[in-house]
N, C-alpha and C positions, 0 to 999 in steps of 0.2 A: 274041703273047706266051706265054711258057711258064707253066704253072701252077706255083706255088711248092710245094716240098715239102722233106722232110729233106735231100735232096741239095743243094738250093739253099742251105739254111742251113748245111751243112757247108762248101760251097765258099766262101761269103761269110765264114764264120769264118776259113778258112784264108787268104783274101786279106787280111782284117783284121789277121792275125798276120804279114803280109809274105810269105807263100808266093808264089812266082812259077813254080815248076816242079813237076810232077807226073810220076812214073814209073809206068807201068801198061799194062795190056792192056784195051782196051774190050771188053766182053762183055755177054752178056745180064744178068748180075748188077750190072754197073757202068754201065750205059747212063745211069741217072739222074744219076750224078755227072758223066759226060762231057757230058750235055745241059746241066747247070748250069754247067759249065766254059766252055761256048760263050758265056755271058753275060759273060765276063770276058776280053776279048781280050789283056789284059796277061799272061795265064797261058800257059805252054808245057807242052805234053804231049810226054813222050819215052816211045815205045812200044817195049819190048824184044820179043824173041821168046818169052820164057819168064818166069814169074812170079818165079822166083828172081832172075833178072836185074834185075827191077824193084826189089827190096829192096836187092840189092847196089848198084845204081846209086843209090838213095836214100842209102845208107850212104856211098858214095863222094862223093856231092854234099855231104853234111854235112861229111865230112873235108876236103874241098877248099875249101869256102866258109864253113863255120861256121854255115850256115843249116840249119834242120830239113829233112831229106829225107822226102818223102811218096811212098809207094807205094800204088797202088790196085789190088786184084785181086779176082777172084771168090772165092767161098767154096769149101768142100768141097776137092776135090783141088787146085784152084788156090791156095788158101790153104796147104794142106800143102806145096806145092812151095816155099814161102817159108821153111820153118822153119830151114834152114841159114844163110841170110842174116840172118834175124831173130836167130838165136843169136850170129852174129858181131858184129852191131850191138850186141846187148845186152851181151855179154861185154866189148866195147870202149867201152862207155857212149856210143855214137852217138846222137844225137838223130834217130830215124826214127819216123815215124808210119805205121803200116800200116792203111789203111782197107780193110775187108773185110766182106762181108755174111755173115749167118747166117740159117738158116731159124728160124722161131718154135719155141720149146721145145715146144710141144704136138704139133708134127708130126714131130719128129726121131725117127726109128726106121727102122732099115735095113729096106728092102723096101716102104716106103710109097710109093715113086715120086717123092719130091721131088727136084727137080734139085739136084745138088751137095750132097747131104745127108751131113753127118757127125754122129754121136751126140753128141759133146762137143767141138766145135771150139774153144770158149773154153778148155777145160781143157787141150787139146793146147798152147795157146800160153803157158800159165801160166809155165813154166820160163824163157821167153825174153822176158818182158815185165814191165814195172812197173806 
């Protein structure tokens, strides 16, 4: 049995809301979500080759089905790759949830050596999120 953590709570909340499909790229930052995902065989994961594709797929999924589109990507450069797709979904009022990690605030600073570090990742997304 897997130890429960925040990723399990997230996936269980998504399932409770009727989410059946996730779009994303498994990676070191998202392994917890994909591990929790395995506890729910009813879920389908669609893995594109690029983070931007994950969000565009989630947007298209919403437009075609009326169900929320969920994209899961790593933080830092992976998250930045999704900005165009996030902007498109935002401007067209598509229901897209982008699940992305970030490093703790006290360690964010260029040159500290943290994996996928961006100084203000949350701030970068403000113009394309509610």
